[in-house]
NUKOLLUM-574785 format. One line per 8 residues: number of its first residue (from 1); their letters; for each residue x, y negated, z of C-alpha. Coordinates in steps of 0.05 Angstrom, whole numbers. Layout:
NUM	A	X,Y,Z  ...
# end
This chain:
1	XXXXXXXX	2995,-2216,-262  3029,-2157,-228  3097,-2141,-251  3102,-2094,-312  3153,-2036,-317  3168,-2006,-387  3198,-1937,-385  3197,-1913,-458
9	XXXXXXXX	3122,-1913,-462  3066,-1960,-450  3077,-2016,-397  3046,-2003,-329  3030,-2056,-278  3068,-2056,-214  3040,-2086,-150  3081,-2144,-123
17	XXXXXXXX	3115,-2145,-54  3097,-2207,-12  3142,-2213,49  3126,-2249,113  3145,-2322,117  3140,-2336,42  3076,-2379,42  3092,-2436,-3
25	XXXXXXXX	3038,-2495,-8  3060,-2511,-80  3036,-2442,-104  2974,-2438,-67  2939,-2509,-72  2922,-2554,-135  2978,-2610,-140  2924,-2664,-127
33	XXXXXXXX	2907,-2626,-59  2980,-2623,-33  2984,-2698,-17  2909,-2709,4  2889,-2718,72  2820,-2695,100  2769,-2751,107  2754,-2770,183
41	XXXXXXXX	2685,-2744,179  2705,-2678,147  2761,-2669,202  2711,-2682,253  2662,-2633,227  2717,-2576,224  2733,-2588,298  2660,-2592,323
49	XXXXXXXX	2648,-2521,345  2587,-2480,340  2564,-2506,409  2566,-2581,388  2539,-2565,318  2475,-2531,351  2465,-2589,398  2465,-2640,342
57	XXXXXXXX	2424,-2599,298  2370,-2587,348  2371,-2659,365  2352,-2674,297  2307,-2620,288  2268,-2615,357  2225,-2560,332  2286,-2513,327
65	XXXXXXXX	2304,-2463,382  2373,-2475,408  2377,-2406,437  2360,-2375,369  2409,-2421,332  2466,-2402,376  2450,-2328,371  2455,-2337,297
73	XXXXXXXX	2522,-2373,298  2545,-2316,347  2519,-2261,298  2571,-2209,281  2566,-2192,206  2577,-2116,190  2585,-2122,113  2587,-2194,94
81	XXXXXXXX	2639,-2229,131  2669,-2279,80  2621,-2321,41  2613,-2384,7  2546,-2420,-10  2533,-2473,-60  2488,-2525,-37  2453,-2588,-66
89	XXXXXXXX	2439,-2651,-28  2371,-2668,-45  2308,-2707,-23  2235,-2698,-34  2167,-2737,-41  2172,-2755,32  2246,-2782,24  2269,-2725,67
97	XXXXXXXX	2345,-2716,59  2368,-2641,64  2416,-2591,42  2387,-2530,-2  2422,-2469,-20  2430,-2450,-94  2468,-2389,-84  2514,-2351,-35
105	XXXXXXXX	2576,-2314,-65  2618,-2258,-37  2695,-2268,-35  2686,-2340,-56  2740,-2389,-83  2755,-2455,-49  2822,-2450,-12  2863,-2482,-60
113	XXXXXXXX	2817,-2547,-62  2817,-2554,13  2870,-2606,40  2907,-2581,104  2933,-2638,151  2964,-2587,197  3039,-2588,185  3090,-2580,128
121	XXXXXXXX	3083,-2502,133  3007,-2507,123  3001,-2454,176  2938,-2481,197  2907,-2475,125  2841,-2443,110  2881,-2384,84  2913,-2374,151
129	XXXXXXXX	2844,-2391,191  2804,-2336,150  2864,-2286,157  2867,-2293,235  2793,-2296,248  2763,-2252,193  2818,-2207,162  2851,-2188,229
137	XXXXXXXX	2790,-2154,258  2779,-2112,196  2854,-2093,196  2855,-2071,268  2792,-2029,254  2826,-1996,195  2851,-1927,228  2823,-1875,177
145	XXXXXXXX	2883,-1878,132  2947,-1862,170  3008,-1894,153  2972,-1940,96  2999,-2007,71  2960,-2074,68  2940,-2098,-1  2909,-2160,-38
153	XXXXXXXX	2867,-2145,-100  2847,-2191,-151  2824,-2203,-221  2827,-2278,-242  2848,-2329,-189  2922,-2315,-178  2931,-2379,-140  2886,-2362,-82
161	XXXXXXXX	2907,-2287,-85  2978,-2303,-74  2957,-2351,-18  2921,-2296,19  2977,-2243,10  3025,-2294,37  2980,-2314,100  2967,-2236,113
169	XXXXXXXX	3040,-2218,107  3056,-2272,158  2998,-2256,206  3017,-2181,208  3091,-2184,196  3093,-2132,144  3095,-2132,68  3032,-2138,30
177	XXXXXXXX	3024,-2109,-36  2990,-2155,-89  2955,-2120,-145  2910,-2138,-206  2848,-2101,-218  2817,-2125,-281  2747,-2097,-311  2769,-2047,-364
185	XXXXXXXX	2844,-2045,-348  2859,-1970,-370  2915,-1965,-322  2913,-2014,-264  2960,-2012,-204  2902,-2002,-155  2857,-1941,-152  2817,-1899,-104
193	XXXXXXXX	2828,-1820,-98  2771,-1767,-89  2774,-1780,-12  2759,-1853,-19  2828,-1875,-1  2856,-1932,-44  2924,-1930,-71  2974,-1983,-99
201	XXXXXXXX	3031,-1969,-149  3095,-1995,-132  3165,-1992,-163  3210,-1934,-144  3278,-1929,-174  3288,-1856,-144  3223,-1828,-182  3233,-1801,-250
209	XXXXXXXX	3170,-1842,-268  3199,-1905,-238  3142,-1913,-193  3102,-1883,-135  3032,-1896,-105  3023,-1916,-34  2960,-1906,9  2924,-1969,29
217	XXXXXXXX	2893,-1975,99  2858,-2041,87  2849,-2085,21  2831,-2157,16  2786,-2157,-46  2787,-2221,-88  2756,-2185,-148  2693,-2218,-172
225	XXXXXXXX	2677,-2194,-245  2631,-2137,-237  2673,-2106,-177  2616,-2053,-167  2643,-2012,-232  2714,-2005,-196  2702,-2003,-121  2658,-1950,-89
233	XXXXXXXX	2603,-1965,-40  2636,-1925,15  2712,-1913,21  2759,-1896,79  2806,-1955,58  2774,-2015,93  2755,-2070,45  2738,-2141,54
241	XXXXXXXX	2683,-2152,29  2649,-2089,23  2615,-2077,-49  2552,-2068,-11  2553,-2143,3  2558,-2158,-72  2499,-2114,-94  2456,-2137,-34
249	XXXXXXXX	2459,-2210,-49  2533,-2235,-50  2536,-2225,-126  2461,-2209,-139  2413,-2266,-142  2353,-2222,-147  2365,-2182,-87  2389,-2247,-47
257	XXXXXXXX	2320,-2280,-62  2288,-2222,-29  2335,-2223,29  2324,-2296,38  2246,-2285,36  2252,-2233,92  2296,-2272,134  2253,-2334,132
265	XXXXXXXX	2192,-2294,160  2242,-2277,223  2265,-2350,228  2197,-2382,226  2171,-2373,298  2242,-2409,316  2232,-2471,277  2289,-2452,225
273	XXXXXXXX	2284,-2442,152  2332,-2420,97  2317,-2473,41  2326,-2444,-29  2300,-2446,-99  2238,-2404,-120  2259,-2344,-155  2216,-2299,-202
281	XXXXXXXX	2233,-2242,-244  2198,-2262,-303  2178,-2328,-337  2133,-2374,-299  2087,-2432,-307  2144,-2479,-289  2152,-2528,-346  2224,-2542,-327
289	XXXXXXXX	2266,-2481,-299  2332,-2450,-293  2347,-2380,-324  2399,-2338,-300  2431,-2268,-308  2424,-2246,-234  2494,-2218,-232  2528,-2276,-269
297	XXXXXXXX	2594,-2306,-243  2619,-2375,-251  2556,-2400,-282  2564,-2351,-342  2497,-2331,-364  2462,-2391,-331  2421,-2440,-370  2374,-2496,-354
305	XXXXXXXX	2306,-2496,-392  2278,-2565,-406  2257,-2555,-479  2236,-2503,-527  2303,-2508,-560  2339,-2493,-498  2297,-2433,-486  2305,-2406,-554
313	XXXXXXXX	2383,-2414,-550  2380,-2374,-486  2334,-2318,-511  2380,-2313,-576  2443,-2302,-531  2464,-2231,-518  2457,-2209,-445  2493,-2150,-412
321	XXXXXXXX	2437,-2131,-364  2360,-2114,-368  2340,-2166,-320  2336,-2241,-321  2311,-2287,-265  2276,-2355,-262  2289,-2405,-212  2257,-2478,-200
329	XXXXXXXX	2299,-2533,-229  2322,-2593,-189  2331,-2653,-227  2307,-2723,-220  2239,-2740,-185  2208,-2754,-259  2218,-2681,-281  2240,-2630,-224
337	XXXXXXXX	2200,-2568,-221  2149,-2563,-169  2157,-2501,-120  2125,-2471,-64  2168,-2516,-16  2150,-2577,-59  2193,-2617,-103  2267,-2627,-93
345	XXXXXXXX	2305,-2676,-129  2381,-2693,-130  2408,-2746,-85  2468,-2747,-134  2533,-2783,-124  2543,-2858,-105  2534,-2896,-172  2600,-2913,-205
353	XXXXXXXX	2615,-2981,-239  2574,-2961,-299  2514,-2946,-252  2519,-2871,-268  2500,-2821,-214  2519,-2749,-226  2492,-2679,-199  2539,-2651,-148
361	XXXXXXXX	2541,-2590,-108  2580,-2573,-42  2615,-2504,-34  2614,-2484,40  2661,-2426,59  2650,-2389,120  2685,-2331,157  2651,-2285,211
369	XXXXXXXX	2677,-2234,260  2651,-2204,324  2659,-2276,351  2610,-2302,302  2616,-2352,246  2667,-2411,234  2672,-2460,173  2733,-2443,132
377	XXXXXXXX	2739,-2492,72  2697,-2544,35  2697,-2577,-34  2649,-2608,-84  2638,-2610,-157  2598,-2658,-204  2566,-2645,-274  2600,-2667,-333
385	XXXXXXXX	2545,-2719,-357  2505,-2771,-313  2434,-2757,-290  2382,-2789,-330  2318,-2816,-312  2283,-2783,-372  2299,-2719,-404  2330,-2728,-474
393	XXXXXXXX	2282,-2717,-532  2274,-2647,-558  2335,-2619,-593  2378,-2682,-581  2419,-2657,-522  2439,-2603,-473  2412,-2612,-404  2459,-2565,-375
401	XXXXXXXX	2518,-2619,-383  2482,-2663,-333  2455,-2603,-285  2513,-2552,-285  2569,-2563,-236  2612,-2504,-238  2684,-2519,-258  2701,-2450,-292
409	XXXXXXXX	2699,-2440,-365  2716,-2383,-409  2779,-2387,-453  2784,-2360,-523  2826,-2300,-495  2770,-2282,-450  2803,-2308,-388  2775,-2362,-341
417	XXXXXXXX	2799,-2436,-333  2780,-2495,-284  2761,-2564,-305  2792,-2600,-247  2772,-2668,-274  2700,-2659,-241  2734,-2629,-176  2717,-2674,-112
425	XXXXXXXX	2759,-2662,-53  2740,-2673,18  2793,-2729,25  2791,-2801,33  2788,-2817,-44  2731,-2771,-65  2690,-2755,-1  2655,-2823,-3
433	XXXXXXXX	2631,-2814,-77  2585,-2755,-50  2541,-2800,-6  2536,-2747,51  2551,-2752,121  2566,-2711,180  2495,-2691,194  2492,-2664,119
441	XXXXXXXX	2555,-2624,129  2523,-2592,192  2460,-2579,156  2503,-2548,99  2536,-2501,149  2471,-2481,183  2442,-2462,115  2507,-2428,96
449	XXXXXXXX	2504,-2384,162  2430,-2368,151  2439,-2343,78  2503,-2301,98  2461,-2267,154  2404,-2257,107  2445,-2219,60  2481,-2180,113
457	XXXXXXXX	2413,-2158,141  2399,-2133,70  2463,-2093,68  2443,-2062,136  2375,-2046,110  2404,-2012,46  2464,-1980,81  2445,-1933,137
465	XXXXXXXX	2512,-1901,166  2547,-1867,107  2482,-1863,66  2462,-1915,11  2387,-1920,1  2388,-1912,-75  2309,-1914,-78  2300,-1976,-37
473	XXXXXXXX	2353,-2011,-77  2325,-1991,-146  2254,-2013,-120  2283,-2082,-105  2326,-2085,-170  2303,-2039,-222  2360,-2051,-272  2386,-1986,-299
481	XXXXXXXX	2447,-2018,-333  2465,-2048,-262  2455,-1980,-229  2502,-1943,-280  2555,-1990,-263  2549,-1981,-191  2548,-1906,-196  2610,-1903,-247
489	XXXXXXXX	2659,-1907,-189  2623,-1853,-150  2629,-1808,-210  2702,-1829,-229  2724,-1816,-152  2681,-1753,-138  2705,-1682,-120  2730,-1653,-186
497	XXXXXXXX	2712,-1583,-160  2639,-1599,-156  2636,-1644,-219  2683,-1602,-264  2639,-1625,-327  2648,-1701,-309  2724,-1701,-304  2735,-1716,-376
505	XXXXXXXX	2678,-1765,-386  2693,-1838,-410  2665,-1899,-382  2627,-1903,-454  2600,-1836,-447  2580,-1846,-370  2540,-1907,-393  2498,-1865,-442
513	XXXXXXXX	2473,-1823,-384  2405,-1835,-357  2400,-1866,-287  2372,-1798,-265  2430,-1760,-287  2480,-1810,-262  2444,-1806,-194  2442,-1730,-192
521	XXXXXXX	2517,-1724,-205  2534,-1780,-158  2498,-1748,-101  2546,-1685,-111  2602,-1731,-95  2635,-1734,-27  2624,-1808,-25
# end
């Protein structure tokens, strides 16, 4: 957490100063990663480069246009420059092995799980690679806030947030201010003003309040829990990633599905396809399925439906939003969902000594810039229980324990923890358990880049210059609860002279407004 300062009243969080040259691997990697060494195949993949990746992919997929694939690798994302896709290794009725995208996340985790073989200082780590390749161009373009500082803002993952702050401080040779920005925090050490300029609260012994606010010219956003209710869509402070990327698919599975569908139409003539699960806004005829809250994070609000009991439990659970989505379920060949693309079923991990195979997914993190995309970090996760040939009898077991792979879980205090027992590193010990090879990694990378571009193109469709197309967004995602959350920062940071009656409104009272009222007031804002 950010430092707290007590001055005879309620404590106030103060941003921490991270100085250049203070990257300490022990603080930014999990203990089991520190002495791990990348598997030779993973090391080879990371060093291939896009030219050789394209050549190999097109050799295995002769119907694919090499020229088109290279143009996609060289694509310069405008809004979605830092992404992580979760993928399953699957096969189908024709025994075709392939990687499919489950979801693609904005501001993804993963650096703390990826071994670095570079040197003792870890200057070649994924933290430094993303900073040099993706963060540097953003910071160099941040010219609207004169004299502003650099900041890293986070809500949950302090280990990676401090790693990014240290890497950015070393890259730019200046202090980086590390600040928390939790959902619901009444006095966070990070805020935006009426002009869309971010500020960070720091300690100042010369001030009567013991603090001062500094302008921020560029911010690295590692805020993943409903970030749209705190960050405005448009700001003078440059933010990586832009909030537009989250609501356009990076943290919105409903809009992401539509972005993928649109992009696949463009890809079809070139022998390329983004492989994803079928997604619908309402229940379907699929006997087995996965039901999700479309804006959920860390598998919170996600459940498999393989029985009446599981469906009943999910329905009885309180959900924060109006919309739910239903996706095809990938399981064993005997009970996977049948989708428009056929039936996918898990390849699974290599059987252990008990002859048990587990569902596992692969997280592929990429960074983008005006030079195109590069792979940044990779790790894998397995499910808690082994995959069964037959579904358990009605009411006897929870299928999610053998299908869900996310390591995050919610603690009693509401904060998030990580179950590292199911973590699979890309090292000599764990990699072979996955049963994947170099061509699978290449396929995963191609699919990740395609999903990232699809979402970035949706961002461009919704964002024309400094104008966000609210009508189009609401037609794609008609969820008034979400819309109110997105519009809340616009009202909170609007021009007081034009919205005098809104100045004293609380988040609770704002939430009670209709979508039309919120939209009308937000449009009066400078943003």
